PDB file of N, CA, C and O in Angstrom, chain B, residues numbered from 101:
ATOM      1  N   MET B 101     134.763 139.323 117.526  1.00  0.00           N
ATOM      2  CA  MET B 101     134.187 138.464 116.219  1.00  0.00           C
ATOM      3  C   MET B 101     133.528 138.783 115.354  1.00  0.00           C
ATOM      4  O   MET B 101     132.380 139.204 115.490  1.00  0.00           O
ATOM      5  N   ASP B 102     134.506 138.560 113.599  1.00  0.00           N
ATOM      6  CA  ASP B 102     133.664 139.511 113.142  1.00  0.00           C
ATOM      7  C   ASP B 102     132.387 139.141 112.138  1.00  0.00           C
ATOM      8  O   ASP B 102     131.736 139.918 111.440  1.00  0.00           O
ATOM      9  N   SER B 103     132.195 137.245 112.339  1.00  0.00           N
ATOM     10  CA  SER B 103     130.956 137.544 111.943  1.00  0.00           C
ATOM     11  C   SER B 103     129.867 138.109 112.888  1.00  0.00           C
ATOM     12  O   SER B 103     129.030 138.860 112.386  1.00  0.00           O
ATOM     13  N   GLU B 104     129.817 137.897 113.857  1.00  0.00           N
ATOM     14  CA  GLU B 104     128.997 138.834 114.416  1.00  0.00           C
ATOM     15  C   GLU B 104     129.356 140.501 114.328  1.00  0.00           C
ATOM     16  O   GLU B 104     128.400 141.215 114.628  1.00  0.00           O
ATOM     17  N   ARG B 105     130.254 141.008 114.061  1.00  0.00           N
ATOM     18  CA  ARG B 105     130.221 142.585 113.656  1.00  0.00           C
ATOM     19  C   ARG B 105     129.626 143.047 112.629  1.00  0.00           C
ATOM     20  O   ARG B 105     129.450 144.255 112.467  1.00  0.00           O
ATOM     21  N   ARG B 106     129.046 141.693 111.389  1.00  0.00           N
ATOM     22  CA  ARG B 106     129.263 141.483 110.849  1.00  0.00           C
ATOM     23  C   ARG B 106     127.067 141.332 109.969  1.00  0.00           C
ATOM     24  O   ARG B 106     126.344 141.760 109.070  1.00  0.00           O
ATOM     25  N   LEU B 107     127.107 140.350 111.240  1.00  0.00           N
ATOM     26  CA  LEU B 107     126.107 139.553 111.072  1.00  0.00           C
ATOM     27  C   LEU B 107     124.844 140.676 112.863  1.00  0.00           C
ATOM     28  O   LEU B 107     123.713 141.148 112.981  1.00  0.00           O
ATOM     29  N   GLY B 108     125.595 140.581 113.390  1.00  0.00           N
ATOM     30  CA  GLY B 108     124.751 141.209 114.913  1.00  0.00           C
ATOM     31  C   GLY B 108     125.076 140.166 115.563  1.00  0.00           C
ATOM     32  O   GLY B 108     126.068 139.457 115.393  1.00  0.00           O
ATOM     33  N   PRO B 109     123.960 140.021 116.574  1.00  0.00           N
ATOM     34  CA  PRO B 109     123.962 139.020 117.746  1.00  0.00           C
ATOM     35  C   PRO B 109     123.173 137.787 117.006  1.00  0.00           C
ATOM     36  O   PRO B 109     122.092 138.021 116.466  1.00  0.00           O
ATOM     37  N   VAL B 110     123.570 136.859 116.997  1.00  0.00           N
ATOM     38  CA  VAL B 110     122.977 135.551 117.084  1.00  0.00           C
ATOM     39  C   VAL B 110     122.747 134.697 118.085  1.00  0.00           C
ATOM     40  O   VAL B 110     123.496 134.014 118.782  1.00  0.00           O
ATOM     41  N   GLU B 111     121.677 134.835 118.046  1.00  0.00           N
ATOM     42  CA  GLU B 111     120.706 133.492 118.660  1.00  0.00           C
ATOM     43  C   GLU B 111     120.989 132.922 118.622  1.00  0.00           C
ATOM     44  O   GLU B 111     121.444 132.757 117.490  1.00  0.00           O
ATOM     45  N   PRO B 112     121.205 131.892 119.437  1.00  0.00           N
ATOM     46  CA  PRO B 112     121.541 130.206 119.767  1.00  0.00           C
ATOM     47  C   PRO B 112     120.339 129.401 119.369  1.00  0.00           C
ATOM     48  O   PRO B 112     119.156 129.726 119.461  1.00  0.00           O
ATOM     49  N   PHE B 113     120.785 128.453 118.977  1.00  0.00           N
ATOM     50  CA  PHE B 113     119.689 127.672 118.359  1.00  0.00           C
ATOM     51  C   PHE B 113     118.531 126.734 119.467  1.00  0.00           C
ATOM     52  O   PHE B 113     118.426 126.061 120.492  1.00  0.00           O
ATOM     53  N   THR B 114     118.046 127.155 118.651  1.00  0.00           N
ATOM     54  CA  THR B 114     116.866 125.977 119.769  1.00  0.00           C
ATOM     55  C   THR B 114     115.746 125.492 118.665  1.00  0.00           C
ATOM     56  O   THR B 114     115.031 126.114 117.880  1.00  0.00           O
ATOM     57  N   PRO B 115     115.966 123.749 119.041  1.00  0.00           N
ATOM     58  CA  PRO B 115     115.362 123.256 118.151  1.00  0.00           C
ATOM     59  C   PRO B 115     113.922 122.744 118.337  1.00  0.00           C
ATOM     60  O   PRO B 115     113.366 122.556 119.418  1.00  0.00           O
ATOM     61  N   LEU B 116     113.376 122.536 117.032  1.00  0.00           N
ATOM     62  CA  LEU B 116     111.786 122.776 117.333  1.00  0.00           C
ATOM     63  C   LEU B 116     111.243 121.270 118.257  1.00  0.00           C
ATOM     64  O   LEU B 116     111.787 120.193 118.500  1.00  0.00           O
ATOM     65  N   ARG B 117     109.738 121.945 118.626  1.00  0.00           N
ATOM     66  CA  ARG B 117     109.257 120.833 119.756  1.00  0.00           C
ATOM     67  C   ARG B 117     109.066 119.037 119.119  1.00  0.00           C
ATOM     68  O   ARG B 117     108.558 119.153 118.003  1.00  0.00           O
ATOM     69  N   PRO B 118     109.248 117.791 119.379  1.00  0.00           N
ATOM     70  CA  PRO B 118     109.372 116.574 118.464  1.00  0.00           C
ATOM     71  C   PRO B 118     107.659 116.414 117.675  1.00  0.00           C
ATOM     72  O   PRO B 118     106.871 117.050 118.374  1.00  0.00           O
ATOM     73  N   VAL B 119     107.166 115.962 116.842  1.00  0.00           N
ATOM     74  CA  VAL B 119     105.747 116.163 116.665  1.00  0.00           C
ATOM     75  C   VAL B 119     105.599 115.074 117.389  1.00  0.00           C
ATOM     76  O   VAL B 119     106.421 114.165 117.504  1.00  0.00           O
ATOM     77  N   PRO B 120     103.987 115.199 118.149  1.00  0.00           N
ATOM     78  CA  PRO B 120     103.611 113.857 118.772  1.00  0.00           C
ATOM     79  C   PRO B 120     103.268 113.473 118.240  1.00  0.00           C
ATOM     80  O   PRO B 120     102.918 114.011 117.189  1.00  0.00           O
ATOM     81  N   ARG B 121     103.022 111.905 118.566  1.00  0.00           N
ATOM     82  CA  ARG B 121     103.537 110.880 118.154  1.00  0.00           C
ATOM     83  C   ARG B 121     102.113 109.648 116.697  1.00  0.00           C
ATOM     84  O   ARG B 121     102.090 108.839 115.769  1.00  0.00           O
ATOM     85  N   ARG B 122     100.929 110.837 118.024  1.00  0.00           N
ATOM     86  CA  ARG B 122      99.483 110.553 117.011  1.00  0.00           C
ATOM     87  C   ARG B 122      99.741 111.524 115.682  1.00  0.00           C
ATOM     88  O   ARG B 122      99.141 111.246 114.644  1.00  0.00           O
ATOM     89  N   ARG B 123     100.347 112.292 115.714  1.00  0.00           N
ATOM     90  CA  ARG B 123      99.697 113.278 114.486  1.00  0.00           C
ATOM     91  C   ARG B 123     100.864 112.821 113.629  1.00  0.00           C
ATOM     92  O   ARG B 123     100.804 113.167 112.449  1.00  0.00           O
ATOM     93  N   MET B 124     102.012 112.038 114.045  1.00  0.00           N
ATOM     94  CA  MET B 124     102.835 112.041 113.393  1.00  0.00           C
ATOM     95  C   MET B 124     102.230 110.483 112.534  1.00  0.00           C
ATOM     96  O   MET B 124     102.548 110.266 111.364  1.00  0.00           O
ATOM     97  N   ILE B 125     101.466 109.650 113.225  1.00  0.00           N
ATOM     98  CA  ILE B 125     100.844 108.524 112.725  1.00  0.00           C
ATOM     99  C   ILE B 125      99.676 108.827 111.937  1.00  0.00           C
ATOM    100  O   ILE B 125      99.228 108.089 111.059  1.00  0.00           O
ATOM    101  N   VAL B 126      99.220 109.900 112.270  1.00  0.00           N
ATOM    102  CA  VAL B 126      97.788 110.323 111.189  1.00  0.00           C
ATOM    103  C   VAL B 126      98.458 110.836 109.852  1.00  0.00           C
ATOM    104  O   VAL B 126      98.030 110.562 108.731  1.00  0.00           O
ATOM    105  N   ARG B 127      99.900 111.853 110.201  1.00  0.00           N
ATOM    106  CA  ARG B 127      99.939 112.075 108.657  1.00  0.00           C
ATOM    107  C   ARG B 127     100.856 111.063 107.638  1.00  0.00           C
ATOM    108  O   ARG B 127     101.502 111.319 106.622  1.00  0.00           O
ATOM    109  N   VAL B 128     100.627 109.864 108.338  1.00  0.00           N
ATOM    110  CA  VAL B 128     100.981 108.945 107.037  1.00  0.00           C
ATOM    111  C   VAL B 128     100.047 107.171 106.901  1.00  0.00           C
ATOM    112  O   VAL B 128     100.257 106.180 106.202  1.00  0.00           O
ATOM    113  N   VAL B 129      99.318 107.408 107.648  1.00  0.00           N
ATOM    114  CA  VAL B 129      98.071 107.001 107.042  1.00  0.00           C
ATOM    115  C   VAL B 129      97.647 107.890 106.413  1.00  0.00           C
ATOM    116  O   VAL B 129      98.005 107.559 105.283  1.00  0.00           O
ATOM    117  N   VAL B 130      96.783 109.424 106.241  1.00  0.00           N
ATOM    118  CA  VAL B 130      96.402 110.354 105.342  1.00  0.00           C
ATOM    119  C   VAL B 130      96.975 110.482 104.239  1.00  0.00           C
ATOM    120  O   VAL B 130      96.204 110.693 103.302  1.00  0.00           O
ATOM    121  N   ALA B 131      98.403 110.417 103.918  1.00  0.00           N
ATOM    122  CA  ALA B 131      99.312 111.030 102.965  1.00  0.00           C
ATOM    123  C   ALA B 131      98.548 109.948 102.106  1.00  0.00           C
ATOM    124  O   ALA B 131      97.490 110.406 101.675  1.00  0.00           O
ATOM    125  N   PRO B 132      98.725 108.988 101.834  1.00  0.00           N
ATOM    126  CA  PRO B 132      98.788 107.463 100.524  1.00  0.00           C
ATOM    127  C   PRO B 132      97.079 108.571 100.175  1.00  0.00           C
ATOM    128  O   PRO B 132      96.896 108.786  98.977  1.00  0.00           O
ATOM    129  N   PHE B 133      96.064 109.135 101.089  1.00  0.00           N
ATOM    130  CA  PHE B 133      95.078 108.387 100.451  1.00  0.00           C
ATOM    131  C   PHE B 133      94.167 110.386  99.535  1.00  0.00           C
ATOM    132  O   PHE B 133      93.173 110.592  98.838  1.00  0.00           O
ATOM    133  N   LEU B 134      95.699 111.675 100.361  1.00  0.00           N
ATOM    134  CA  LEU B 134      95.769 112.395  99.459  1.00  0.00           C
ATOM    135  C   LEU B 134      96.098 112.183  98.382  1.00  0.00           C
ATOM    136  O   LEU B 134      95.594 112.758  97.417  1.00  0.00           O
ATOM    137  N   TRP B 135      97.124 111.208  98.290  1.00  0.00           N
ATOM    138  CA  TRP B 135      97.845 111.383  96.814  1.00  0.00           C
ATOM    139  C   TRP B 135      96.917 110.541  95.989  1.00  0.00           C
ATOM    140  O   TRP B 135      97.206 110.496  94.793  1.00  0.00           O
ATOM    141  N   LEU B 136      95.615 109.706  96.469  1.00  0.00           N
ATOM    142  CA  LEU B 136      94.750 108.657  95.775  1.00  0.00           C
ATOM    143  C   LEU B 136      93.611 109.980  94.855  1.00  0.00           C
ATOM    144  O   LEU B 136      93.203 110.091  93.699  1.00  0.00           O
ATOM    145  N   ALA B 137      93.415 110.962  96.420  1.00  0.00           N
ATOM    146  CA  ALA B 137      92.480 112.399  95.734  1.00  0.00           C
ATOM    147  C   ALA B 137      92.919 113.260  94.424  1.00  0.00           C
ATOM    148  O   ALA B 137      92.109 113.941  93.795  1.00  0.00           O
ATOM    149  N   ALA B 138      94.606 113.125  94.014  1.00  0.00           N
ATOM    150  CA  ALA B 138      95.269 113.625  93.239  1.00  0.00           C
ATOM    151  C   ALA B 138      95.177 113.022  92.448  1.00  0.00           C
ATOM    152  O   ALA B 138      94.650 113.593  91.493  1.00  0.00           O
ATOM    153  N   LEU B 139      95.522 111.700  92.228  1.00  0.00           N
ATOM    154  CA  LEU B 139      94.662 110.969  90.913  1.00  0.00           C
ATOM    155  C   LEU B 139      93.855 111.497  90.303  1.00  0.00           C
ATOM    156  O   LEU B 139      93.613 112.179  89.307  1.00  0.00           O
ATOM    157  N   LEU B 140      93.235 110.723  91.670  1.00  0.00           N
ATOM    158  CA  LEU B 140      91.667 111.025  91.000  1.00  0.00           C
ATOM    159  C   LEU B 140      91.179 112.517  90.443  1.00  0.00           C
ATOM    160  O   LEU B 140      90.264 112.389  89.629  1.00  0.00           O
ATOM    161  N   ILE B 141      91.413 113.358  90.588  1.00  0.00           N
ATOM    162  CA  ILE B 141      91.108 114.840  90.148  1.00  0.00           C
ATOM    163  C   ILE B 141      92.142 114.905  88.696  1.00  0.00           C
ATOM    164  O   ILE B 141      91.630 115.168  87.608  1.00  0.00           O
ATOM    165  N   VAL B 142      93.482 114.662  88.817  1.00  0.00           N
ATOM    166  CA  VAL B 142      94.323 113.900  87.289  1.00  0.00           C
ATOM    167  C   VAL B 142      93.328 112.770  86.702  1.00  0.00           C
ATOM    168  O   VAL B 142      93.021 113.152  85.572  1.00  0.00           O
ATOM    169  N   ALA B 143      93.089 112.306  86.809  1.00  0.00           N
ATOM    170  CA  ALA B 143      92.564 111.037  85.863  1.00  0.00           C
ATOM    171  C   ALA B 143      91.158 111.536  85.599  1.00  0.00           C
ATOM    172  O   ALA B 143      90.542 110.750  84.879  1.00  0.00           O
ATOM    173  N   ILE B 144      90.318 112.822  86.037  1.00  0.00           N
ATOM    174  CA  ILE B 144      89.159 113.264  85.571  1.00  0.00           C
ATOM    175  C   ILE B 144      89.028 113.888  84.750  1.00  0.00           C
ATOM    176  O   ILE B 144      88.292 113.777  83.769  1.00  0.00           O
ATOM    177  N   THR B 145      90.325 115.276  85.285  1.00  0.00           N
ATOM    178  CA  THR B 145      90.589 115.458  84.427  1.00  0.00           C
ATOM    179  C   THR B 145      90.875 115.739  83.279  1.00  0.00           C
ATOM    180  O   THR B 145      90.506 116.821  82.822  1.00  0.00           O
ATOM    181  N   VAL B 146      91.566 114.889  82.553  1.00  0.00           N
ATOM    182  CA  VAL B 146      92.352 114.294  81.662  1.00  0.00           C
ATOM    183  C   VAL B 146      91.390 113.253  81.407  1.00  0.00           C
ATOM    184  O   VAL B 146      91.943 112.718  80.446  1.00  0.00           O
ATOM    185  N   ARG B 147      90.216 112.519  81.621  1.00  0.00           N
ATOM    186  CA  ARG B 147      89.856 111.393  81.437  1.00  0.00           C
ATOM    187  C   ARG B 147      90.462 110.286  80.702  1.00  0.00           C
ATOM    188  O   ARG B 147      90.718 110.019  79.527  1.00  0.00           O
ATOM    189  N   ARG B 148      90.576 109.809  81.715  1.00  0.00           N
ATOM    190  CA  ARG B 148      91.523 108.530  81.899  1.00  0.00           C
ATOM    191  C   ARG B 148      90.992 108.138  82.882  1.00  0.00           C
ATOM    192  O   ARG B 148      90.904 108.984  83.772  1.00  0.00           O
ATOM    193  N   THR B 149      90.571 107.130  83.102  1.00  0.00           N
ATOM    194  CA  THR B 149      89.372 106.591  84.595  1.00  0.00           C
ATOM    195  C   THR B 149      90.741 105.725  84.858  1.00  0.00           C
ATOM    196  O   THR B 149      91.267 105.863  85.962  1.00  0.00           O
ATOM    197  N   ASP B 150      91.560 104.528  83.572  1.00  0.00           N
ATOM    198  CA  ASP B 150      92.129 103.737  84.210  1.00  0.00           C
ATOM    199  C   ASP B 150      93.465 104.519  85.376  1.00  0.00           C
ATOM    200  O   ASP B 150      94.129 103.918  86.220  1.00  0.00           O
ATOM    201  N   ALA B 151      93.498 105.546  85.135  1.00  0.00           N
ATOM    202  CA  ALA B 151      94.291 105.899  86.165  1.00  0.00           C
ATOM    203  C   ALA B 151      94.037 105.463  87.290  1.00  0.00           C
ATOM    204  O   ALA B 151      94.863 104.811  87.927  1.00  0.00           O
ATOM    205  N   ILE B 152      93.006 105.709  87.671  1.00  0.00           N
ATOM    206  CA  ILE B 152      92.083 105.595  89.235  1.00  0.00           C
ATOM    207  C   ILE B 152      92.280 104.140  89.357  1.00  0.00           C
ATOM    208  O   ILE B 152      91.761 103.712  90.388  1.00  0.00           O
ATOM    209  N   GLY B 153      92.812 103.316  88.702  1.00  0.00           N
ATOM    210  CA  GLY B 153      92.774 101.625  89.454  1.00  0.00           C
ATOM    211  C   GLY B 153      94.566 101.572  89.884  1.00  0.00           C
ATOM    212  O   GLY B 153      94.849 101.069  90.971  1.00  0.00           O
ATOM    213  N   ILE B 154      95.652 102.081  89.030  1.00  0.00           N
ATOM    214  CA  ILE B 154      96.671 102.254  89.156  1.00  0.00           C
ATOM    215  C   ILE B 154      97.202 103.655  90.553  1.00  0.00           C
ATOM    216  O   ILE B 154      98.237 103.759  91.211  1.00  0.00           O
ATOM    217  N   GLY B 155      95.785 104.610  90.515  1.00  0.00           N
ATOM    218  CA  GLY B 155      96.013 105.079  91.193  1.00  0.00           C
ATOM    219  C   GLY B 155      95.770 104.279  92.969  1.00  0.00           C
ATOM    220  O   GLY B 155      96.524 104.406  93.934  1.00  0.00           O
ATOM    221  N   MET B 156      94.918 103.757  92.915  1.00  0.00           N
ATOM    222  CA  MET B 156      93.980 102.599  93.416  1.00  0.00           C
ATOM    223  C   MET B 156      95.787 101.543  94.412  1.00  0.00           C
ATOM    224  O   MET B 156      96.092 101.676  95.597  1.00  0.00           O
ATOM    225  N   LEU B 157      96.107 101.165  93.965  1.00  0.00           N
ATOM    226  CA  LEU B 157      97.370 100.361  93.210  1.00  0.00           C
ATOM    227  C   LEU B 157      98.869 101.234  94.725  1.00  0.00           C
ATOM    228  O   LEU B 157      99.262 101.124  95.887  1.00  0.00           O
ATOM    229  N   ILE B 158      98.984 101.683  93.977  1.00  0.00           N
ATOM    230  CA  ILE B 158      99.909 103.260  94.275  1.00  0.00           C
ATOM    231  C   ILE B 158      99.362 103.154  95.853  1.00  0.00           C
ATOM    232  O   ILE B 158     100.024 102.776  96.819  1.00  0.00           O
ATOM    233  N   THR B 159      98.009 103.581  95.841  1.00  0.00           N
ATOM    234  CA  THR B 159      98.357 104.166  97.028  1.00  0.00           C
ATOM    235  C   THR B 159      98.221 102.623  98.485  1.00  0.00           C
ATOM    236  O   THR B 159      98.860 102.530  99.534  1.00  0.00           O
ATOM    237  N   ALA B 160      96.987 101.529  97.828  1.00  0.00           N
ATOM    238  CA  ALA B 160      97.478 101.528  98.685  1.00  0.00           C
ATOM    239  C   ALA B 160      98.947 100.233  99.338  1.00  0.00           C
ATOM    240  O   ALA B 160      99.052  99.795 100.484  1.00  0.00           O
ATOM    241  N   GLY B 161      99.917  99.914  98.067  1.00  0.00           N
ATOM    242  CA  GLY B 161     100.910  99.901  98.483  1.00  0.00           C
ATOM    243  C   GLY B 161     101.613 100.990  99.484  1.00  0.00           C
ATOM    244  O   GLY B 161     102.197 100.697 100.527  1.00  0.00           O
ATOM    245  N   THR B 162     101.418 102.446  98.896  1.00  0.00           N
ATOM    246  CA  THR B 162     102.579 103.128  99.823  1.00  0.00           C
ATOM    247  C   THR B 162     101.314 102.990 101.155  1.00  0.00           C
ATOM    248  O   THR B 162     101.386 103.829 102.052  1.00  0.00           O
ATOM    249  N   LEU B 163     100.700 102.404 101.193  1.00  0.00           N
ATOM    250  CA  LEU B 163      99.770 102.563 102.435  1.00  0.00           C
ATOM    251  C   LEU B 163     100.393 101.355 103.989  1.00  0.00           C
ATOM    252  O   LEU B 163     100.615 101.613 105.172  1.00  0.00           O
ATOM    253  N   VAL B 164     100.489  99.902 103.080  1.00  0.00           N
ATOM    254  CA  VAL B 164     101.164  98.838 103.052  1.00  0.00           C
ATOM    255  C   VAL B 164     102.700  99.709 103.890  1.00  0.00           C
ATOM    256  O   VAL B 164     102.953 100.093 105.032  1.00  0.00           O
ATOM    257  N   LEU B 165     103.280  99.707 102.828  1.00  0.00           N
ATOM    258  CA  LEU B 165     104.737  99.796 103.423  1.00  0.00           C
ATOM    259  C   LEU B 165     105.127 101.433 104.533  1.00  0.00           C
ATOM    260  O   LEU B 165     106.170 101.774 105.092  1.00  0.00           O
ATOM    261  N   SER B 166     103.840 102.057 104.468  1.00  0.00           N
ATOM    262  CA  SER B 166     104.125 102.840 105.541  1.00  0.00           C
ATOM    263  C   SER B 166     103.951 102.145 107.012  1.00  0.00           C
ATOM    264  O   SER B 166     104.745 101.831 107.898  1.00  0.00           O
ATOM    265  N   MET B 167     102.982 102.083 106.901  1.00  0.00           N
ATOM    266  CA  MET B 167     102.708 101.249 108.181  1.00  0.00           C
ATOM    267  C   MET B 167     103.896 100.182 108.429  1.00  0.00           C
ATOM    268  O   MET B 167     104.343 100.195 109.576  1.00  0.00           O
ATOM    269  N   LEU B 168     104.450  99.299 107.567  1.00  0.00           N
ATOM    270  CA  LEU B 168     105.936  98.627 107.662  1.00  0.00           C
ATOM    271  C   LEU B 168     106.212  99.585 108.185  1.00  0.00           C
ATOM    272  O   LEU B 168     105.416  99.701 109.116  1.00  0.00           O
ATOM    273  N   VAL B 169     106.733 100.217 108.177  1.00  0.00           N
ATOM    274  CA  VAL B 169     108.358 101.328 108.096  1.00  0.00           C
ATOM    275  C   VAL B 169     107.786 101.360 109.767  1.00  0.00           C
ATOM    276  O   VAL B 169     108.425 100.598 110.493  1.00  0.00           O
ATOM    277  N   LEU B 170     106.671 102.141 110.454  1.00  0.00           N
ATOM    278  CA  LEU B 170     105.886 102.524 111.791  1.00  0.00           C
ATOM    279  C   LEU B 170     106.042 101.284 112.564  1.00  0.00           C
ATOM    280  O   LEU B 170     106.222 101.484 113.765  1.00  0.00           O
ATOM    281  N   VAL B 171     106.016  99.861 112.132  1.00  0.00           N
ATOM    282  CA  VAL B 171     106.092  99.198 113.128  1.00  0.00           C
ATOM    283  C   VAL B 171     107.042  98.278 113.326  1.00  0.00           C
ATOM    284  O   VAL B 171     106.974  97.447 114.231  1.00  0.00           O
ATOM    285  N   LEU B 172     108.892  98.436 111.711  1.00  0.00           N
ATOM    286  CA  LEU B 172     109.950  98.557 112.129  1.00  0.00           C
ATOM    287  C   LEU B 172     110.293  99.647 113.159  1.00  0.00           C
ATOM    288  O   LEU B 172     110.311  99.210 114.310  1.00  0.00           O
ATOM    289  N   LEU B 173     110.525 100.751 113.054  1.00  0.00           N
ATOM    290  CA  LEU B 173     111.125 102.307 113.655  1.00  0.00           C
ATOM    291  C   LEU B 173     110.418 101.570 115.189  1.00  0.00           C
ATOM    292  O   LEU B 173     111.175 101.407 116.147  1.00  0.00           O
ATOM    293  N   ARG B 174     109.368 101.283 115.262  1.00  0.00           N
ATOM    294  CA  ARG B 174     108.699 100.959 116.995  1.00  0.00           C
ATOM    295  C   ARG B 174     109.335  99.687 117.619  1.00  0.00           C
ATOM    296  O   ARG B 174     109.141  99.459 118.813  1.00  0.00           O
ATOM    297  N   ALA B 175     110.013  98.933 116.935  1.00  0.00           N
ATOM    298  CA  ALA B 175     109.860  98.138 117.554  1.00  0.00           C
ATOM    299  C   ALA B 175     111.456  98.206 117.574  1.00  0.00           C
ATOM    300  O   ALA B 175     112.026  97.523 118.425  1.00  0.00           O
ATOM    301  N   GLY B 176     112.128  98.891 116.801  1.00  0.00           N
ATOM    302  CA  GLY B 176     113.013  99.253 117.637  1.00  0.00           C
ATOM    303  C   GLY B 176     113.428 100.025 118.655  1.00  0.00           C
ATOM    304  O   GLY B 176     114.070  99.707 119.656  1.00  0.00           O
ATOM    305  N   ARG B 177     112.856 101.447 118.191  1.00  0.00           N
ATOM    306  CA  ARG B 177     112.684 102.425 119.532  1.00  0.00           C
ATOM    307  C   ARG B 177     112.698 101.313 120.898  1.00  0.00           C
ATOM    308  O   ARG B 177     113.296 101.436 121.967  1.00  0.00           O
ATOM    309  N   GLU B 178     111.679 100.045 120.350  1.00  0.00           N
ATOM    310  CA  GLU B 178     111.410  99.746 122.006  1.00  0.00           C
ATOM    311  C   GLU B 178     112.503  98.910 122.594  1.00  0.00           C
ATOM    312  O   GLU B 178     112.886  98.779 123.756  1.00  0.00           O
ATOM    313  N   ARG B 179     113.062  98.164 121.002  1.00  0.00           N
ATOM    314  CA  ARG B 179     114.589  97.134 121.446  1.00  0.00           C
ATOM    315  C   ARG B 179     115.619  98.046 122.582  1.00  0.00           C
ATOM    316  O   ARG B 179     116.088  97.712 123.670  1.00  0.00           O
ATOM    317  N   GLU B 180     115.773  99.893 121.441  1.00  0.00           N
ATOM    318  CA  GLU B 180     116.686 100.183 122.322  1.00  0.00           C
ATOM    319  C   GLU B 180     116.313 100.933 123.783  1.00  0.00           C
ATOM    320  O   GLU B 180     116.955 101.077 124.824  1.00  0.00           O
ATOM    321  N   ARG B 181     115.049 101.315 123.382  1.00  0.00           N
ATOM    322  CA  ARG B 181     114.794 101.873 125.863  1.00  0.00           C
ATOM    323  C   ARG B 181     114.941 100.597 126.710  1.00  0.00           C
ATOM    324  O   ARG B 181     115.518 100.543 127.797  1.00  0.00           O
ATOM    325  N   ARG B 182     114.219  99.365 125.936  1.00  0.00           N
ATOM    326  CA  ARG B 182     114.764  97.579 126.733  1.00  0.00           C
ATOM    327  C   ARG B 182     116.138  97.925 127.445  1.00  0.00           C
ATOM    328  O   ARG B 182     116.409  98.193 128.615  1.00  0.00           O
ATOM    329  N   ARG B 183     117.015  97.800 126.123  1.00  0.00           N
ATOM    330  CA  ARG B 183     118.564  97.774 126.120  1.00  0.00           C
ATOM    331  C   ARG B 183     119.306  98.835 127.586  1.00  0.00           C
ATOM    332  O   ARG B 183     119.702  98.562 128.719  1.00  0.00           O
ATOM    333  N   TYR B 184     119.228  99.710 127.016  1.00  0.00           N
ATOM    334  CA  TYR B 184     119.542 101.369 128.219  1.00  0.00           C
ATOM    335  C   TYR B 184     118.525 100.859 129.246  1.00  0.00           C
ATOM    336  O   TYR B 184     119.119 100.573 130.285  1.00  0.00           O
ATOM    337  N   ALA B 185     117.022 100.611 129.341  1.00  0.00           N
ATOM    338  CA  ALA B 185     116.501 100.249 130.912  1.00  0.00           C
ATOM    339  C   ALA B 185     117.431  99.469 131.209  1.00  0.00           C
ATOM    340  O   ALA B 185     117.719  99.769 132.368  1.00  0.00           O
ATOM    341  N   SER B 186     118.093  98.639 130.873  1.00  0.00           N
ATOM    342  CA  SER B 186     118.243  97.388 131.700  1.00  0.00           C
ATOM    343  C   SER B 186     120.311  97.557 132.395  1.00  0.00           C
ATOM    344  O   SER B 186     121.073  96.914 133.116  1.00  0.00           O
ATOM    345  N   ARG B 187     120.330  98.441 131.820  1.00  0.00           N
ATOM    346  CA  ARG B 187     121.618  98.814 132.299  1.00  0.00           C
ATOM    347  C   ARG B 187     121.819  99.996 133.210  1.00  0.00           C
ATOM    348  O   ARG B 187     122.960 100.356 133.500  1.00  0.00           O
ATOM    349  N   ARG B 188     120.780 100.594 133.657  1.00  0.00           N
ATOM    350  CA  ARG B 188     120.750 101.515 134.436  1.00  0.00           C
ATOM    351  C   ARG B 188     120.355 100.546 135.904  1.00  0.00           C
ATOM    352  O   ARG B 188     120.221 101.103 136.994  1.00  0.00           O
TER     353      ARG B 188
END
C-alpha cells in the first residue's frame, strides 16, 4: 500500500489500561481542592482576599457536582450490569 511505503510498518492500535476506580475517585475528589489552592495563591499574590470566599464556594460546588456525577454514573453502570446479567 502507498501509506505503508511512506510511513513504514504501522503497529496495531493497543488501548491503554483503564484507570483504576480508586485512582479516578481520588482525582475527582482532590481536583477541587487543587483549584482552591490555586485560587488562594492568586488571591494572596494579587491581594484580593475576597477571592478566597469565592474560591471556596466554587470548590464546594465543584465537589458536590462531581460527587453527584459519580453517583449517577455508578447507578447507570449497575443498572446496565444487572440488565445484561439477567439475560444470560
